[in-house]
N, C-alpha and C positions, 0 to 999 in steps of 0.2 A: 651130392656127388660132385666130383670134379677131378682134376688132375693133381694128385698129391705128390710132392717131392719127398723122397726118403733117402736117408744115408744109412749105411751099415759099415762098421769097421771090423776087420778081422786080420788074421795073420796071413803071410804069403803062402803057407802050406794049404790053408783052406781055399785061398783064391785059386791055386793050382788045381785042387780037386774039383772046384766048381768049373774051371776052364775045361777040364777033361771029362766033364759030365759025370763024375763019380758022386757028386752031391747036387741037389737041387737047392738053389737059393731060396725059393719059395718055401720049401720044406724046412730049411734051416731057420728061417726067420719066423714063419707063421705056424708051422706044425709044432715046433718047440720040443719035440721028443729028445733031441740031442743038442739043444741050443748051447748048453754050457760047455760042450766039447769045442765049439767054434768061436765063442765070444762071451763076454760078460753081460750082465743084465742091462748095462748102459750102452750097448753096442748099436742100438737103433736110434735114429733121430728123424722125426717127422717134422718137416718144415711147412706143412700145410700146402696151400696153393701159391705161396709167394716165390717159388723157385725162379720163375721167369723175371719177375720184378727185381729180385736180388741179382740175378745174372746181368740183366740190362744195366742196373745201377752201378755194379762193380766194373763192368767191362765196356759199357756204351755200345754193345753189339747185340742186335736183336736176332741175328741169323746164326749165331753159334759159330762164327767164323774162326778159323785157326789163328792162334796167337800164342806167343810165348809168355805173355804177362801172367804171373801167378794168380792174380785176382780174377782173371777170365776163366780160370780152371776151378774155382770154388764150387760152382755148379757144373760138374763135368758133363761133356757131351761127346759124341763120336768125333765131330770136327775139331773141337778144341784139344782133345787128348789123342789125336792121331789114331783113331780107331781102337781105343782101349776097350773094346766090347768084351765083356766077361765071357759070354757064351750066347747061344741063340735063345735061351729061355726068356719067354715074354713075361715081364713082370706086371703087365697091364697096358703100358704104352711103350712097348719095346723092351729090349734087354737092358740089364744093368751095365753101367760103365765103371771101370775101375781107375783109381788113382794110385799109382805106385807109392811105396814108402818114401822114395826120394822126392817125388812130387808133393807128397803130403807135407814134408819138411818145408819145402818152398812156399806152399800155400799158407802154412801155419805162420811162417815169418811175415809174409805179406799182410795177413789179416791183423797183425799186431798194430799196423799203421792206420787201420780203419777206426775212426772215431765218429761220434755222432755229428760233430761239426763237418768233418770230411764228407760224411754221407749226405748231410743236408746240402752241401755245395754241389753234389752230383745228382741228387734226387730231383727228377723232373716228371711229374705226372703228365704234363702236356706232351713231352717227348715220347713217353710211354704210350700214350693214346695214339699219337701220330704214327708210331711204329708197330701198332697192333700187339702190344705186349699183353700176355695173358693176365687178366685181372685189372688192366688199366681202366681207369674211369670209375672204379667202385669205391673211391674215397679212402684208400689205404694211406695212413699217415707214416711219415718217415720214422717216427719213433717205434712203430710196430715192426718195420723192416729192420731197424737197428737191434731190437730185442731178438729177432730171429738170427741176425748175424752174430750176436754175442753167443748164442747157443751153438751156432755153426763153428765159430772160432774155438770155443771150449771143446767141441767134438774133435776138430782137427788137432788141437793141442794134445788131447788124450791119445789120439792115434799116433802123433809124432813122438810122444814120450815112449810109446810102446812099439815103435817101428812097425806100425800096421799099415795096411792098405785101407782105402776108403772106397766103398761102392756107392753109386747113386743110381736111383731108378725112379720112375714115375708110375704110380698106379692109381 
């Protein structure tokens, strides 16, 4: 068990229904009865427990502080995205946070500049440990983080191509 980071992408209409509590995100994702109405089969992305390591490496910020840098929004939080809380539905460790279609485009563009060499230059296990980053000190290699970032970049790219919103939650 642990704190697992999850992404979900869908259209604006579904986000509005979720915000108005006409739908439950939990039911849409996990119940699956009407999943195809709201998203395709590749609409979910589980990034395991690396969400905090990824956020810290991309942003240099442990506390989820507010910033306009697109890379600090890759792993969205209340502070970074100006309270873009989807609704009050608890997904395990609080509600989902949404990234608008416009913000998705910005993030997608910013992620194109992230290479393995760029990540190696920013990746610091000792800084993560000093800043109490979740999973710091368990021997995570930069290549593993980069593999997850490639999946995240592809996920944002698909959302950008389809003018979708991205939701993020921890369960």
